[in-house]
N, C-alpha and C positions, 0 to 999 in steps of 0.2 A: 433519850431522843426528845428533840425538839419538836413541841406541836408548830405545821403554817398555820400562822389565820389570812386570810384574805378580807385587806380595808378599805373597803368604798367609801371614795370622798364625797360626801354630801355637802351641795352648799344652797340653805336656805334660805331661802328670799323670802321677804314678805308683802305682802302688798299692804296699801297703807290704808287704814279701814277709813270708811265712809261715817263719821260720825252724825248719831242724830241726839240731839237734844230732849229733856224730858218731854219738853213742850209739844217736838212734834213726833213720840212713839208712835201714836193713831195716822198713819200714811195713808192716803188713798191709793187705788192699785193705779191711779197713774202717775202718781211720785213713785210708786216700788215698782214702777218698768222703767222709768227714767235712773234710777239709780241703777240696778240691772244692766240697764246699757250704756251704762257710764261701768260698770263692772269689768263684762263683756271690752268693751274697748281697749280697759287695760290689760285684760287678757290677751287681747290681740295684736299688743305692742309688743308689752313680752315675750310672745315667741319670736316676732318677727324680729326681736333685737338675739334673742337667747337662743333658741334654738339651734341645737346641730344636728343637719340632715338635708335633706329634699325643698329647694331655696322655697321658701313662702312667699305667696303675694298677698294683700291685703283680701282681695276678690275669690280667693279659697278660704281663705281661715274663715268671711261670710258669707259665703255659701255653705262651710261646714257645720258651720253653729246654725242655720237655719235648716236643713236635713235634720238634724241633731234632732231639734225640736220638734218636726214634725215628726219624724219616725217615733219618737217618744208617745204618739197622743194616740195611735188605733193603728190596726192593718190595712186601711186607708187613707191614710194625710200622707202626703208626701210632698217636698221642695221641687218642684220641679225647674232646671233649665231650661234654656232657652230651646236646644235642640231635644228637651225631652220633652215640652209644650209641643214645639212640631210633631215629632211621635205619637203624643194621646191624639192629637185632633188626627192628624192622616189615617189612626188607625181605626177613626168613623167615620173617617168621608170614601169609603166605597173602593178607596182602594188602599193598598199597603205594602209594605216593602219587609220582605223576610222568610221564609224556608217554606210556610204552607199549611204544618202540620198541627195538626190537635192533639192534644195530651188527656186522658183519663188520668185519676188521682187515688184510687183504692183508698179504703178505709184504714188499711197500715201503711198507707203511704209509698206506693209503688206509681210509677210514672207508666203509664201503657196507651203509647199510639194507637189514637180509636181512628182519624182518619187523615188526609192528605187534600188540600183545596186543590181542585180541578186544575191543571197547567204550571203547579208550582213547580218549583225546586224539590221540596220534598216528593212528591209525587214522583218525577221522573228519575229522584238518586234510588229507587227502586225498595223503597223501607214500603215495608205491608201493616195492615191494620191487627194490631193482635202484639205486636213487637213491645217488647220493654225494655227504657230507656235506661241507663245503667248510668253513663255519664256524660256532659255536657263541657266541651272547651277541655275537657280533660279533667274535670272537675267530678266527683260521685256526690250522684242528687238525690239517693236515696233520702226519704223524711223530711226534702224540704215539698214546700207548698208551692202550688201552679205558680205564684207572682215570681217568689222564688228564681224557681225555672225558666219560670220565658224573662226573669232578668239578663239571666246567665247567657240564654241565645240572644239576649239585643247586646249585646258586649262587643261584637264583631261584626264583619261583613260575610266571615266566613264562618261556618258551624261547624263543629266537630262533635258527633255524636257515635257514644258508642253502645250497640244497639245488640240485643239477645232475642234468638230467632228461633224460638224452639229451643236447642242445646247447641246451636251454632250463634257467636259470640265474635261481633264481628264490628267494623266501625266506617262510619259512611261519613265524608267532607261534602259540605251541602256551600253551593255559595247562593249570598239570598238575592233576590232582585224583586219589582215592583211586579206585583200583582193583585188585575182587578178583581174585586170580591162586589159581587151584590149579595143582599142580607139576607134575602126573600126569594126563594126558589120555589117550583111546584111540580108535582109527578105525578104522574097516572100510577095505581095501584097492580097493575097488571106488569108493570116494568119492575117492583120491588119484589113485591109477591109472589111467592109462588101459587096461592092457596088464591088466588083476584083472580088470578089466570083464567076462567073457565064464568070467569060470573059477569054480572054487569055491572059498571062501575062507571056510566057516564056520570052518574048524580054526585058521586063522588071523587074528593081530592083530598093529596097529602101535600102539607103548606110542611118549609122549614125558615123561621125564623134566626138565623146565626145568630144576629146583635143588633143592638137596637143603634143604628149613628145616623147621622141626618139627611140619608135619602132611603131609609127604610119606610117612614111611613108614604113614601110617593110609591116608592115599589107596591107596598101592601095595597094599597088604593087603588092602582091599574090593575095589579091580579083581581083584587074582590068584585073588579068593573067587570071580568074578563071572565072569569069564571060563573057570575052570574050572567050574562050573557049562553053560555053553554050547557044550563040547565042544572050547574053544581050547587045541591040543597046542602050536602053534608060533609064537610073535613075534620081533615084533622090535622093541626099544628104543630110540631115538632119543636120544642123549646130545651129540648136535651142542649149541654153544652152551651148556652147561650150564657157570657156573663153582664149580661144589660148592657147600658150603654147611656144615651140622654133620655133625661125624664121626660122634656117636653115628648120628643119620638112616640114614647110607649103611651105617654097620654093621648095621642095623637088615632095610634092603633085601637085602646082601650073605646074613642069614644065612635069608630067602625064597626067594634063588633062585640061592645059588654052594653046592659040591658041601661036604661038610663036609670040612677041612682050613683052614691058615690064611688070613684075609682080607689081613692084609699083619702089616708089624711095627713097631714104635715105636725110636725111638733118641733119648734124651735127651740133654743137655749132659756129662754123665758116662758116658755111650757104656754106660747102660743098657738094655736092649733089650726088648720087650714084645712077643709074639705074641697078636695078635686072630685068633681062630677061630670059621667059621661050625658050627651043629651042625646042619647039615638033613641030613636023609638020606633025606629022598623027595624031587628035581624039579619043582616043578609044570609044567615043558613040558618037551616031548622034545626041542625045538631053537631057541635061541636065537640073533639074531645085532644084533649091537649098530652103531650107526654113531656114528663119533663124527670129529671134525677140529679145528682149532687153539684153537677156543674149547671143545673139551673140557680143563676143568680140576679139577685136588686131587678133593674128595671125587667126581667122575666118572671121574675116572681111578684114583684105587680101585676101586669097580665095575665096569671095564673090564678093567684088569689081570685082578682077582680071576676074572673069568668067563673071560679069556681062560689062565692060567692054570690053570686047573682043567678045560681043556677045554669046558665049558660052555658056547663060546659063539665066534661066526666075529667077527671085529670087519672091518670094512666104512670107507673112510672116508680121513682124513687121519688124519698124527701130530697125539696127541694136545699141549693149551700145555707141558706140561713141572711143573708146580710140588705138587711131594715133600716139604711142609714142612706141620707144621701150629699156627695161630696158636691162642695162652690170651688170655681177657678176666682182666688184675686189673683191680678196682676201684681209683679215687682218694678221696680224702678230698674232694676239689673238688666230685665230682657226676662227673667222666667218667671216661675209664679208659684202660690200654695197653692196645696189642692188641699180641704182639709173637711172632717166631718159637718155639718153646719145643721141638719136637721135628722129627726128619723119617722121615719110615717110608719100608718100604722094600714093593714088591709081594710076592704070595705067592710068590714062587716065588725073592725074596731080594734082586731088582733094584732096581735106582735108577730112580725114575721123576722126582725133582728134577733140574731142567733136559732131560733125554734122551725123557720122554715117553712113549704108547705107542704101538707101532709097531702098522696094522692088518696082519691076515691080509690083505688084499687092498686095499690101496693103490688110489683112485681120487681125485684131487685136480683142483680146477681151473687149469687156468693164470691165470699173473700178468695184473693189470693192468699196462698201457701208459702207463705216466703223466709220460715224456719225450719230446717230440718225437724223429724218426728225421731224421737226419742223414744224407746220404749221403757217404762219401770218392769221391777222386777215385778208386778204383779201383769205384765202385757198392757199396761195403759199409758197416756199421756191423753192432756190436754186441747192437746191438736186434734185428734180422733173426729170431736164432731165435724169440725171444717172439712175434713177431710170427706166422711160420710157427707156432707152438704155438696160439694164438689159431683164426687161421683154421681149420688142421685140426681143431681141437675142433670148430668151425662147420660142419664137412665141406667145406670148403674147402680140397681136397687140394695141395699145392707141394713136391713133393718137388725136394731142391738137388740143385743138382750136387756138384763138389767141394769146396763151400764155402757152408755155410748162412748166413753172415753175408752172401751176396754176393746183389745185386737181383737175378735172375734173370730171365729170360721167364715160368719155372713161377708165382715166386710175383705177377709182374707180373700174369698173368691171374687167378689167385687173387683177388689186390683188386681184379681188375676185375671180376669175379664180386659177390664181396661188395658193392662200391657201385650195382652194375645194381641188383641185390636189396634192397639198401636205399633205394634213390632218391634216390644222391649222384650227382654229375657222373663220368663215366667217365674216369679218366684213368690210371689204373694209379697215382695219389700219391699217398703215407703222409702225406698232409694233414691238419691238425688234426681236422676236423669226421669223416674217413678213423675215425682211431683213437678219437675219442669214439664212434661207432659202437660199433667193432670192441670196445672196453671192455662197454658197456652191452648187446652182443648177447652176450656171453660170459658175463657173470653173469645177465644174464635165461636165457641157455640152461642154465647150472647150474643156478640155481635154481627154476625152474620146469619143467623135466622132471625135475631132479634122479636124474643118474645115479647118487650111491650107494644111494641107496635101490631104484628100479630092479632094480638087481645083488644088492643086499641081498633083495629079493622072491626072486628067481630062487633065488637059495641057499635061501630058508624054504621052497621050494616044490622043491627036490631030491627022490626018493624018492618024492612023492605018486601 
């Protein structure tokens, strides 16, 4: 029997090498850049002449080359087309075009809906806080970063979300629209905390800064004036989920509430250091508590760290994201722009933020969601059980472990049964799929609805009254 062979014809095309004489062996960076540019032009010509597939244009190849270069640098650098540049500028203008959903990404890369903007298409769709996002536009998103998920959402005017609410999985088709967004908002405590309803909160106020856009400093300045006129002396500033924004915006706000002295230090490629300072002589509030989480990033970390280092605020919540670098925009002749990292910044103390984050004075964290099934070995043990114990304990179901927290002992079994009974599940003490789904939903709901970090921050704010 003859053996069959599959032959693949390959035509080998050689580029003409760029000759370098011995005396030219040491080239300047400018020379190397010029030669690389010539080689790139040769590659583009070759693709235009020989590539079999969709039609190519010089503009497409040029932008693809730029995008590839920028994507190879770091997660924050990018080539922006004219449309993408307009979208970036719009996102910090006080208006946005989108569906108006906010997301949390857990430590194990599960995307959870943490809220919807008032009046947004997401709010009108019936999505609920605590829903787990499974797919966007038919693409599975588990394991993707927040930026990657937002990029998929940004691909089209109509967004299809596959969502899990407790044990139910369903799809929502949502049409984007323009949403007016204020980046600074203020609320009285009796409107958001049950524990505050029978207390005098006239000198206290809760403030949220959602990002640092072009209008944020003006909004914050107006609010400070208004609150001082009302006799407010103590505030909570919520920076949870704040992704950052314009550096000049946060610097202006720091000059309103950070005591006189450094705000941060910037360092460029050559090692040149610049000190950016606050000139504030008198603080508008006698006490500030700041709320942070893993979504507090960039410019928001500048504000949190400056307040912490100057002893002007107590930080409560989770360690922040850890983005301590600054990007600059360089417009291109094509109409787009290069956005890339040009400086690192250090906090007021001189310590790093990049890849470090800001550690809260009082840590308050939510237990991790349980994403894998729990399979017990022959010793009735599993590495996942300590996490299950943490979740149950947070929900009020105590299960003090014996010698080994990884063993499914009687205390844990009883805690599981109590949870199952209270949740309307079959009471069997087994960590089956329905029980784990209910646990995840219960822990996120308890964390977000009761808002333990806010409750702790409120009690700190009231100390001494």
